[in-house]
Biopython code that builds the backbone (N, CA, C, O; Angstrom):
import numpy as np
from Bio.PDB.StructureBuilder import StructureBuilder

atoms = [
    (1, "UNK", "N", (70.274, 109.069, 81.421)),
    (1, "UNK", "CA", (68.563, 109.489, 81.181)),
    (1, "UNK", "C", (67.819, 108.108, 80.678)),
    (1, "UNK", "O", (66.938, 107.389, 81.151)),
    (2, "UNK", "N", (68.563, 108.100, 79.558)),
    (2, "UNK", "CA", (68.178, 106.422, 78.986)),
    (2, "UNK", "C", (67.770, 105.608, 79.909)),
    (2, "UNK", "O", (66.613, 105.188, 79.899)),
    (3, "UNK", "N", (68.616, 105.276, 80.806)),
    (3, "UNK", "CA", (68.324, 104.271, 81.590)),
    (3, "UNK", "C", (66.994, 104.393, 82.757)),
    (3, "UNK", "O", (66.247, 103.447, 83.008)),
    (4, "UNK", "N", (66.899, 105.648, 83.337)),
    (4, "UNK", "CA", (65.701, 106.247, 83.836)),
    (4, "UNK", "C", (64.606, 105.634, 82.689)),
    (4, "UNK", "O", (63.887, 104.641, 82.801)),
    (5, "UNK", "N", (64.718, 106.464, 81.683)),
    (5, "UNK", "CA", (63.331, 106.136, 80.739)),
    (5, "UNK", "C", (63.101, 104.546, 80.420)),
    (5, "UNK", "O", (62.018, 104.007, 80.193)),
    (6, "UNK", "N", (64.192, 104.026, 80.454)),
    (6, "UNK", "CA", (64.044, 101.724, 80.142)),
    (6, "UNK", "C", (63.712, 101.535, 81.466)),
    (6, "UNK", "O", (63.173, 100.431, 81.532)),
    (7, "UNK", "N", (63.764, 102.114, 82.694)),
    (7, "UNK", "CA", (63.425, 101.637, 84.033)),
    (7, "UNK", "C", (61.952, 101.954, 84.383)),
    (7, "UNK", "O", (61.164, 101.181, 84.928)),
    (8, "UNK", "N", (61.696, 103.316, 83.947)),
    (8, "UNK", "CA", (60.488, 103.251, 83.972)),
    (8, "UNK", "C", (59.546, 102.334, 83.512)),
    (8, "UNK", "O", (58.780, 101.587, 84.121)),
    (9, "UNK", "N", (59.820, 102.600, 81.855)),
    (9, "UNK", "CA", (58.988, 101.873, 81.266)),
    (9, "UNK", "C", (58.908, 100.309, 81.816)),
    (9, "UNK", "O", (57.757, 100.010, 82.133)),
    (10, "UNK", "N", (59.576, 99.575, 81.943)),
    (10, "UNK", "CA", (60.019, 98.300, 82.496)),
    (10, "UNK", "C", (58.935, 98.238, 83.570)),
    (10, "UNK", "O", (58.086, 97.365, 83.390)),
    (11, "UNK", "N", (58.809, 99.008, 84.655)),
    (11, "UNK", "CA", (58.127, 99.107, 85.830)),
    (11, "UNK", "C", (56.634, 99.123, 85.414)),
    (11, "UNK", "O", (55.785, 98.386, 85.916)),
    (12, "UNK", "N", (56.360, 100.202, 84.273)),
    (12, "UNK", "CA", (54.758, 100.591, 83.914)),
    (12, "UNK", "C", (54.187, 99.119, 83.497)),
    (12, "UNK", "O", (53.197, 98.532, 83.934)),
    (13, "UNK", "N", (55.236, 98.670, 82.403)),
    (13, "UNK", "CA", (54.878, 96.660, 81.865)),
    (13, "UNK", "C", (54.608, 96.157, 82.936)),
    (13, "UNK", "O", (53.508, 95.625, 83.089)),
    (14, "UNK", "N", (55.524, 96.195, 83.933)),
    (14, "UNK", "CA", (55.432, 95.028, 85.212)),
    (14, "UNK", "C", (54.353, 95.115, 85.852)),
    (14, "UNK", "O", (53.621, 94.148, 86.066)),
    (15, "UNK", "N", (54.133, 96.275, 86.230)),
    (15, "UNK", "CA", (52.662, 96.216, 87.232)),
    (15, "UNK", "C", (51.371, 96.530, 86.162)),
    (15, "UNK", "O", (50.199, 96.641, 86.520)),
    (16, "UNK", "N", (51.691, 96.605, 85.260)),
    (16, "UNK", "CA", (50.332, 96.287, 84.260)),
    (16, "UNK", "C", (49.801, 94.712, 84.324)),
    (16, "UNK", "O", (48.729, 94.155, 84.562)),
    (17, "UNK", "N", (51.266, 94.275, 83.950)),
    (17, "UNK", "CA", (50.890, 92.331, 83.910)),
    (17, "UNK", "C", (50.796, 92.026, 85.412)),
    (17, "UNK", "O", (49.882, 91.228, 85.622)),
    (18, "UNK", "N", (51.330, 92.336, 86.325)),
    (18, "UNK", "CA", (51.069, 91.912, 87.703)),
    (18, "UNK", "C", (50.165, 92.609, 88.106)),
    (18, "UNK", "O", (50.170, 92.399, 89.319)),
    (19, "UNK", "N", (49.271, 93.407, 87.859)),
    (19, "UNK", "CA", (48.028, 93.515, 88.101)),
    (19, "UNK", "C", (47.116, 92.443, 87.178)),
    (19, "UNK", "O", (46.211, 91.686, 87.527)),
    (20, "UNK", "N", (47.516, 92.604, 86.302)),
    (20, "UNK", "CA", (46.282, 91.715, 85.146)),
    (20, "UNK", "C", (46.031, 90.492, 85.977)),
    (20, "UNK", "O", (44.973, 90.114, 86.478)),
    (21, "UNK", "N", (47.867, 89.664, 86.041)),
    (21, "UNK", "CA", (47.490, 88.322, 86.643)),
    (21, "UNK", "C", (47.501, 88.243, 88.069)),
    (21, "UNK", "O", (47.530, 87.189, 88.705)),
    (22, "UNK", "N", (47.480, 89.298, 88.508)),
    (22, "UNK", "CA", (47.087, 89.260, 90.088)),
    (22, "UNK", "C", (45.558, 88.939, 90.239)),
    (22, "UNK", "O", (45.090, 88.035, 90.932)),
    (23, "UNK", "N", (44.576, 90.202, 89.155)),
    (23, "UNK", "CA", (43.240, 89.853, 89.349)),
    (23, "UNK", "C", (42.783, 88.425, 89.151)),
    (23, "UNK", "O", (41.944, 87.841, 89.838)),
    (24, "UNK", "N", (43.537, 87.881, 87.985)),
    (24, "UNK", "CA", (42.769, 86.590, 87.770)),
    (24, "UNK", "C", (43.030, 85.588, 88.909)),
    (24, "UNK", "O", (42.200, 85.042, 89.635)),
    (25, "UNK", "N", (44.594, 85.451, 88.899)),
    (25, "UNK", "CA", (44.814, 84.728, 89.976)),
    (25, "UNK", "C", (43.709, 84.834, 91.650)),
    (25, "UNK", "O", (43.509, 83.934, 92.466)),
    (26, "UNK", "N", (43.310, 85.944, 91.658)),
    (26, "UNK", "CA", (42.322, 86.633, 93.131)),
    (26, "UNK", "C", (40.884, 85.725, 92.664)),
    (26, "UNK", "O", (40.070, 85.233, 93.447)),
    (27, "UNK", "N", (40.848, 85.673, 91.212)),
    (27, "UNK", "CA", (39.044, 84.946, 91.073)),
    (27, "UNK", "C", (39.320, 83.974, 91.197)),
    (27, "UNK", "O", (38.625, 83.348, 91.997)),
    (28, "UNK", "N", (40.418, 83.252, 90.550)),
    (28, "UNK", "CA", (40.813, 81.569, 90.866)),
    (28, "UNK", "C", (40.944, 80.972, 88.956)),
    (28, "UNK", "O", (41.196, 79.834, 88.562)),
    (29, "UNK", "N", (40.700, 82.075, 88.224)),
    (29, "UNK", "CA", (40.881, 82.336, 87.065)),
    (29, "UNK", "C", (42.426, 81.948, 86.256)),
    (29, "UNK", "O", (43.483, 82.374, 86.722)),
    (30, "UNK", "N", (42.384, 81.150, 85.083)),
    (30, "UNK", "CA", (43.961, 81.000, 85.004)),
    (30, "UNK", "C", (44.627, 82.581, 84.692)),
    (30, "UNK", "O", (44.022, 83.550, 84.233)),
    (31, "UNK", "N", (46.195, 82.485, 85.135)),
    (31, "UNK", "CA", (46.577, 83.931, 84.788)),
    (31, "UNK", "C", (46.431, 84.666, 83.656)),
    (31, "UNK", "O", (46.478, 85.888, 83.522)),
    (32, "UNK", "N", (46.204, 83.586, 82.643)),
    (32, "UNK", "CA", (46.227, 84.778, 80.837)),
    (32, "UNK", "C", (44.485, 84.503, 80.860)),
    (32, "UNK", "O", (44.056, 84.152, 79.761)),
    (33, "UNK", "N", (43.656, 84.595, 81.736)),
    (33, "UNK", "CA", (42.359, 84.828, 81.072)),
    (33, "UNK", "C", (42.307, 86.320, 81.257)),
    (33, "UNK", "O", (43.108, 86.981, 81.919)),
    (34, "UNK", "N", (41.359, 86.730, 80.650)),
    (34, "UNK", "CA", (40.724, 88.003, 80.737)),
    (34, "UNK", "C", (39.903, 88.547, 81.946)),
    (34, "UNK", "O", (38.707, 88.325, 82.135)),
    (35, "UNK", "N", (40.708, 89.277, 82.716)),
    (35, "UNK", "CA", (39.805, 89.679, 83.974)),
    (35, "UNK", "C", (38.443, 90.660, 83.778)),
    (35, "UNK", "O", (37.528, 90.887, 84.569)),
    (36, "UNK", "N", (38.672, 91.135, 82.451)),
    (36, "UNK", "CA", (37.097, 91.599, 82.617)),
    (36, "UNK", "C", (35.821, 90.951, 81.945)),
    (36, "UNK", "O", (34.688, 91.422, 82.041)),
    (37, "UNK", "N", (36.189, 89.710, 81.193)),
    (37, "UNK", "CA", (35.293, 89.034, 81.262)),
    (37, "UNK", "C", (33.883, 89.285, 82.353)),
    (37, "UNK", "O", (32.803, 89.815, 82.097)),
    (38, "UNK", "N", (34.202, 88.901, 83.160)),
    (38, "UNK", "CA", (33.073, 88.476, 84.115)),
    (38, "UNK", "C", (32.139, 89.766, 84.016)),
    (38, "UNK", "O", (30.916, 89.710, 83.886)),
    (39, "UNK", "N", (32.907, 90.960, 84.099)),
    (39, "UNK", "CA", (32.175, 92.089, 83.755)),
    (39, "UNK", "C", (31.210, 91.833, 82.608)),
    (39, "UNK", "O", (30.017, 91.561, 82.746)),
    (40, "UNK", "N", (31.856, 91.950, 81.480)),
    (40, "UNK", "CA", (31.513, 91.685, 80.227)),
    (40, "UNK", "C", (30.042, 90.790, 80.316)),
    (40, "UNK", "O", (29.106, 91.181, 79.619)),
    (41, "UNK", "N", (29.920, 89.955, 80.919)),
    (41, "UNK", "CA", (28.813, 88.891, 80.710)),
    (41, "UNK", "C", (27.674, 89.756, 81.648)),
    (41, "UNK", "O", (26.512, 90.085, 81.412)),
    (42, "UNK", "N", (28.392, 89.923, 82.592)),
    (42, "UNK", "CA", (27.055, 90.550, 83.694)),
    (42, "UNK", "C", (26.837, 91.832, 83.156)),
    (42, "UNK", "O", (25.887, 92.310, 83.776)),
    (43, "UNK", "N", (27.307, 92.745, 82.181)),
    (43, "UNK", "CA", (26.709, 93.713, 81.488)),
    (43, "UNK", "C", (25.537, 93.136, 80.351)),
    (43, "UNK", "O", (24.444, 93.639, 80.087)),
    (44, "UNK", "N", (26.130, 91.984, 79.821)),
    (44, "UNK", "CA", (25.466, 91.496, 78.776)),
    (44, "UNK", "C", (23.643, 90.878, 79.315)),
    (44, "UNK", "O", (22.533, 91.063, 78.817)),
    (45, "UNK", "N", (24.056, 90.222, 80.365)),
    (45, "UNK", "CA", (22.742, 89.766, 81.210)),
    (45, "UNK", "C", (21.647, 90.783, 81.667)),
    (45, "UNK", "O", (20.449, 90.533, 81.536)),
    (46, "UNK", "N", (22.176, 92.079, 82.273)),
    (46, "UNK", "CA", (21.669, 93.103, 82.559)),
    (46, "UNK", "C", (20.840, 94.007, 81.649)),
    (46, "UNK", "O", (19.840, 94.605, 82.046)),
    (47, "UNK", "N", (21.468, 94.091, 80.016)),
    (47, "UNK", "CA", (20.987, 94.699, 78.731)),
    (47, "UNK", "C", (19.596, 93.682, 78.557)),
    (47, "UNK", "O", (18.411, 93.983, 78.700)),
    (48, "UNK", "N", (20.232, 92.336, 78.186)),
    (48, "UNK", "CA", (18.848, 91.185, 78.019)),
    (48, "UNK", "C", (17.634, 91.216, 78.922)),
    (48, "UNK", "O", (16.434, 91.068, 78.695)),
    (49, "UNK", "N", (18.405, 91.483, 80.133)),
    (49, "UNK", "CA", (17.017, 91.734, 81.446)),
    (49, "UNK", "C", (16.220, 93.084, 80.926)),
    (49, "UNK", "O", (14.994, 93.143, 81.016)),
    (50, "UNK", "N", (16.874, 93.987, 80.464)),
    (50, "UNK", "CA", (16.329, 95.078, 80.441)),
    (50, "UNK", "C", (15.411, 95.123, 79.217)),
    (50, "UNK", "O", (14.386, 95.784, 79.384)),
    (51, "UNK", "N", (15.592, 94.496, 77.905)),
    (51, "UNK", "CA", (15.277, 94.554, 76.913)),
    (51, "UNK", "C", (13.800, 93.463, 76.688)),
    (51, "UNK", "O", (13.002, 93.647, 75.769)),
    (52, "UNK", "N", (13.705, 92.703, 77.385)),
    (52, "UNK", "CA", (12.992, 91.725, 77.993)),
    (52, "UNK", "C", (11.990, 92.130, 78.663)),
    (52, "UNK", "O", (10.839, 91.755, 78.441)),
    (53, "UNK", "N", (12.431, 93.200, 79.845)),
    (53, "UNK", "CA", (11.553, 93.734, 80.868)),
    (53, "UNK", "C", (10.282, 94.717, 79.669)),
    (53, "UNK", "O", (9.057, 94.656, 79.565)),
    (54, "UNK", "N", (11.500, 95.674, 78.838)),
    (54, "UNK", "CA", (10.819, 96.232, 78.049)),
    (54, "UNK", "C", (9.502, 95.807, 77.278)),
    (54, "UNK", "O", (8.413, 96.380, 77.229)),
    (55, "UNK", "N", (9.934, 94.624, 76.687)),
    (55, "UNK", "CA", (9.260, 94.057, 75.485)),
    (55, "UNK", "C", (7.788, 93.630, 76.248)),
    (55, "UNK", "O", (6.716, 93.600, 75.644)),
    (56, "UNK", "N", (7.919, 93.374, 77.390)),
    (56, "UNK", "CA", (6.870, 92.877, 78.243)),
    (56, "UNK", "C", (5.784, 94.521, 78.423)),
    (56, "UNK", "O", (4.560, 94.586, 78.532)),
    (57, "UNK", "N", (6.562, 95.396, 78.403)),
    (57, "UNK", "CA", (5.917, 96.595, 79.458)),
    (57, "UNK", "C", (5.088, 97.177, 77.685)),
    (57, "UNK", "O", (4.159, 97.985, 77.676)),
    (58, "UNK", "N", (5.455, 96.793, 76.867)),
    (58, "UNK", "CA", (4.716, 97.107, 75.434)),
    (58, "UNK", "C", (4.009, 96.347, 74.840)),
    (58, "UNK", "O", (3.590, 96.532, 73.698)),
    (59, "UNK", "N", (3.717, 95.097, 75.755)),
    (59, "UNK", "CA", (2.823, 94.337, 74.536)),
    (59, "UNK", "C", (1.100, 94.224, 75.004)),
    (59, "UNK", "O", (0.286, 93.700, 74.243)),
]
sb = StructureBuilder()
sb.init_structure("model")
sb.init_model(0)
sb.init_chain("A")
sb.init_seg("    ")
for serial, (resi, resn, name, xyz) in enumerate(atoms, 1):
    if name == "N":
        sb.init_residue(resn, " ", resi, " ")
    sb.init_atom(name, np.array(xyz, "f"), 0.0, 1.0, " ", f" {name:<3s}", serial, name[0])
structure = sb.get_structure()
């Protein structure tokens, strides 16, 4: 039973790292980069755009 738990834990960890590295390689980034950084940057840009538009409406 301990062998099965160890095997499953290793598979879960392996899949998580494999997906992380695979997304980065697919985007042409280094494998150790944060794959969610582009999503964060996009969200910040949109939020700033909304704030600027709101300021222009109330001027």
